[in-house]
N, C-alpha and C positions, 0 to 999 in steps of 0.2 A: 479486441483481445489479441494478445501476442501468440505467435506460433507455439512458444513453449507452454503457455497456458492450455492451448488446444491439445497439444501432445500429452500433457499431464492428465487432462480430463479423459482423453481417450485411453490412456494407460489404466486409470482408475476404473473406467467402465469395463475394460478388458479383464481386469482382475476380478471385478464383480461377476462378469459372465462366467469366469472359470470356477467361481464358487457355486454356480447354479448347475443343476442337472441339465441334461440335453432337453428334457421335457420342459423344464423351467425356462430355459433360453427360448424355446419355441413359443411358449405361452406369453412371455414378455414381448418378444418381437423387436425387430431392429428399429422401428420408429420410436419405441419407448427407450431403447438404449441411446438413441441419438438425442432424445429429449433429456435424458439423464446427463449426458455429456454437456449439453448446454447449461443445465442447472449447475453442474460442477464448475464450469467455466465462469458462470456468473458469480458463484460463491468465491472463487479465487479472485475475481476482479473486485468484488466488494471488500474482501480482506485487504487487498493491495491499496485500495482507495482509503480505507481506514488508516492503514499504516502511513500512507503519504500525508494524510491530514495531520497525523501526530507529528511528523517531521516538519510540516509547515508551521505548526504551532511552536515547536521548539525553535525554529529559525526566527520566527517573529519575536519571541522572547529574547533571543540572543541579540537581534537587531536593536530592540529597545534598550537592553543593557549597554550595548556599545554606544548608542546615541546618548544615553544619560552620562556615561563615562566621558564621552567627548565633550559634552556640555559642561561637566564638572571640571575637566581639564582646562577648557577655554576660560571658565570663570576664574580658576586659580592663576592662569597665565596673565589674564587681564589685571588681576589684583596685584600680582608681583610686579607688573610693569608700572602700575601706579605708585607702588612703594619705592621702586628704584628711580623714579623720576624725581 
C-alpha cells in the first residue's frame, strides 16, 4: 500500500476517534484503532484494484479495435494493389 493510502486511513481513524467520547476511545483501545486503519487501507486497495481492472478491460477492448482496424486497412490496401496492377 502506498504512503498516501496509509495517511488517508490514519486520517479516517483520527476523525472516527474524534467522534467518540474519551471513555469510548479508552474502551476501544489503540490496537483496535490500528486494526481499523488496516481494514480501511485494505478497502482502499481493493477499490483501486477494481478500478485498475476496469481500465485494463478498456485497454484490451481498445487494442482489439485497433487490431481489427489495422487488419481491415491491410485487407483494403492489398485489394487496391491487386486492382492497380
